[in-house]
C-alpha positions in Angstrom: 0.0 0.0 0.0 2.8 2.4 0.9 4.6 1.6 -2.4 1.5 2.3 -4.4 1.0 5.6 -2.6 4.5 6.7 -3.3 4.2 5.7 -6.9 0.9 7.7 -7.2 2.6 10.6 -5.6 5.5 10.5 -8.0 3.2 10.3 -11.0 1.2 13.3 -9.9 4.4 15.2 -9.2 5.7 14.4 -12.6 2.5 15.3 -14.4 2.4 18.7 -12.7 5.7 19.5 -14.1 5.2 17.7 -17.5 6.3 20.5 -19.9 9.7 20.7 -18.2 11.1 17.2 -17.9 14.8 18.2 -18.1 14.5 20.5 -15.0 12.2 18.0 -13.1 12.9 17.3 -9.5 10.4 15.8 -7.2 9.3 17.4 -3.9 11.9 15.4 -2.0 14.5 17.6 -3.8 12.5 20.7 -3.4 10.9 20.6 -6.9 12.3 22.3 -10.0 12.5 25.7 -8.2 15.3 24.3 -6.1 17.1 22.0 -8.5 19.8 24.6 -9.2 21.1 24.0 -5.8 22.1 20.4 -6.9 22.6 20.5 -10.6 23.4 23.0 -13.3 24.3 23.6 -16.9 22.8 21.1 -19.4 21.4 19.0 -16.5 18.8 21.7 -16.0 18.2 23.5 -19.2 18.6 22.8 -23.0 16.8 26.0 -23.9 13.3 24.8 -23.1 13.0 27.4 -20.4 13.3 30.2 -22.9 9.6 29.7 -23.7 8.8 29.7 -20.1 10.7 33.0 -19.7 8.6 34.5 -22.5 5.4 33.3 -20.8 6.5 34.5 -17.3 7.2 38.0 -18.6 4.0 38.2 -20.5 1.9 37.0 -17.5 3.5 39.7 -15.3 3.5 42.3 -18.0 7.3 42.9 -17.7 8.8 44.6 -20.7 11.8 46.5 -19.3 14.2 43.7 -18.4 17.7 42.3 -19.0 18.6 38.7 -19.8 21.9 36.9 -19.5 21.4 33.9 -21.8 23.5 31.0 -22.9 22.1 28.9 -25.6 21.8 28.5 -29.4 18.6 30.5 -29.8 18.5 34.2 -29.1 15.9 35.2 -26.5 14.6 38.0 -28.7 13.7 35.5 -31.5 11.3 33.7 -29.2 9.4 36.9 -28.1 11.5 37.7 -24.9 11.5 41.5 -24.8 14.6 41.9 -22.7 17.8 43.6 -23.6 20.7 41.2 -23.8 23.4 41.2 -21.1 26.8 39.9 -22.1 26.9 36.3 -22.8 30.0 34.2 -23.3 32.4 36.1 -25.5 33.0 33.5 -28.1 29.5 33.3 -29.5 29.0 37.1 -29.4 32.2 37.6 -31.3 31.1 35.4 -34.2 27.5 36.8 -34.3 26.2 38.7 -37.5 25.5 41.8 -35.4 27.9 43.9 -33.3 26.8 43.5 -29.8 25.8 46.9 -28.1 27.8 48.5 -25.4 26.5 47.8 -21.9 26.4 50.1 -18.9 28.3 49.3 -15.7 25.0 49.7 -13.8 21.6 48.4 -14.6 18.3 48.0 -12.8 15.0 46.4 -13.1 14.2 42.8 -13.7 17.2 40.7 -14.5 17.1 37.0 -15.7 20.2 34.9 -15.6 20.6 31.5 -17.2 21.9 29.1 -14.6 24.5 27.9 -17.1 26.3 31.3 -16.8 26.5 30.9 -13.0 28.2 27.4 -13.0 31.6 28.5 -14.1 33.9 31.2 -12.7 34.7 31.9 -16.4 31.5 34.1 -16.6 30.9 37.1 -14.5 27.5 36.0 -13.2 28.4 34.0 -10.2 27.9 37.2 -8.0 24.3 36.9 -8.6 24.1 33.7 -6.5 25.3 35.7 -3.4 21.7 36.4 -2.9 18.6 34.2 -3.3 16.8 34.7 -6.6 13.4 36.4 -6.3 12.1 33.7 -8.5 13.3 30.7 -10.7 11.8 30.0 -14.0 11.8 26.3 -15.2 14.5 25.3 -12.8 17.2 27.0 -14.9 16.6 30.8 -15.1 17.0 33.0 -12.1 15.0 36.2 -11.7 16.3 39.1 -9.7 14.8 42.6 -9.1 16.9 45.6 -8.1 19.9 47.8 -9.0 23.1 46.0 -10.0 26.6 47.5 -10.3 28.5 44.9 -12.2 31.2 46.5 -14.4 32.6 43.1 -15.1 29.6 42.3 -17.2 30.1 45.4 -19.3 33.8 44.6 -19.6 32.9 41.1 -20.9 30.8 42.8 -23.6 33.6 45.3 -24.4 36.0 42.3 -25.0 33.4 40.5 -27.2 33.0 43.7 -29.2 36.8 43.8 -29.7 36.8 40.2 -30.9 33.8 40.9 -33.1 35.7 43.7 -35.0 38.7 41.2 -35.4 36.5 38.4 -36.6 34.8 40.6 -39.1 38.0 42.1 -40.6 37.8 45.5 -38.9 40.6 45.5 -36.4 41.1 49.3 -36.8 37.7 49.8 -35.1 38.7 47.9 -31.9 40.1 51.0 -30.3 36.8 52.9 -30.2 
């Protein structure tokens, strides 16, 4: 009887989270909202949460936001209205469009892909010094406030320099 009850509980738990199988964690692990404490990177997100981000922002009528995303698909192409924060330098440097300059300080709603907090290589680990205000799909952290993070702007400046080099315009790197 106890085994059947546990099995039924597991089935109900899974069905409640059906659209997000990759970031699924049952309640014994704290559910998908707490999975980031145990797993990261592609163990949590393969880009499926980008659609959840779009829906989250739409439901809350958030249009003024920033997103730090690491994935093959650009958030703006899925209807996410956020301005892009610096991602890993190598994809930005090979993009078709020159990435825009970023300010050292920014404020409002900030969404950070958990993949960018896993490695010290990226400047987003500092976000994990505080608890996220929300977690979307087990793999995207939501923060609200004012952020003074010049290292993120520096990451983008470096990507812009590489962009000029990769696109045969080294003379423009000094601007």
